[in-house]
N, C-alpha and C positions, 0 to 999 in steps of 0.2 A: 354721539356717534362713536362707537368703539372700534376695535380692530387695530391693525397696524396703521401708523400715520401714512398718508398718501405718498409723501416723499420717499419713505422706505420702500414701499411697493413699487414705486416708479423707477428706483435705481437698482434694486436687488434682483438677481436672477430668480425667476419663479419656476416651480415645477408643479406638475399636476398629475393626479392619479384618480382612478375610478374604482369605487367599491362595488363590484358586480353583484354582491349579495343584496345590495339595496337598490340597484338600478331597476327602474320601472319600464325602461325601453321607450320612454316618451319621445326622445329625440331632440329636445331643445338644444342640447350640447352640440349635436351634429349640425343643426341649423346655424347655431352661433359661430362655430369654429370647425368646419369640416376638415381643415388641415391638421387638427389636433385630435378630434374624436371621430370614431367610425363604429357602426354596428357590425357585429360578427354574426355568423349564421344562427347563433343562439338568441338573437334579438336584443342583446345587451350591448351597451356602449363600452368601448375600450379606447385607450389613448394610442396615438400613433407616434412613432419616432420620426426624426427628420428624413429618414429613408422611406417613409410611408408604410412601414411594416407595423402591424398591430402588436402591441405589447400585451400578451395574454397571461402573463404570470401575475398572480394576485399581488396587488400593491405596487406593480411596476409604475415607475415615474418617468416622465419625459419633461424636458425643458420646454417652457412656454416661449414661443417666438415673440420677440419684443413687440412686433406689430399686431399681435393677437392678445396681448395682456388683458385689455378691457373685455374682449369677447369671452375669454376663458373665465375671468372673474364673474362676469354676468351669468355665464353658464352655471357656475357653482351656486350663485345666489338664487337663480331661478329654478334650479333642478327640483322637480317634485319628489324625487327619491332621496334628496339630500345625500347623494353618493359621490359628488365631485369634490375633491380636496385640492386646494391650491396652496402650496407652501413656499416659503422662502427657501431658496437653495442653500443659503449660508448657515441656517440654524434649524430648518425644518418646522418653523412656527407656521401654523395655518393662518393665512390671511383671508381666505374665502372658503366657505364650505361649512359643514355641520359642526366642526370643532373650532371655528374662528370665534374670537370674542366679539360680541356685538357692542 
């Protein structure tokens, strides 16, 4: 089992972003964590800030609420488009998503 040690993921602030160029519009992320992900009119998923506003700038990151860490990580792992990136806030290392080490 690769990737970041579970203890690091559990204690570090995580951020998430969606690569809309790869998004398939499947909606698993919105089902897993509707507080963090939402579809826009274009049918693609975007991240939402704590204010509920979609972050539509390419590569826009938002902090992952502590109580939704597992849901957001599962979203990245299950995403058919491999477009969800979950990174540690401290150093930007991807802990879940297409660039995470397995």
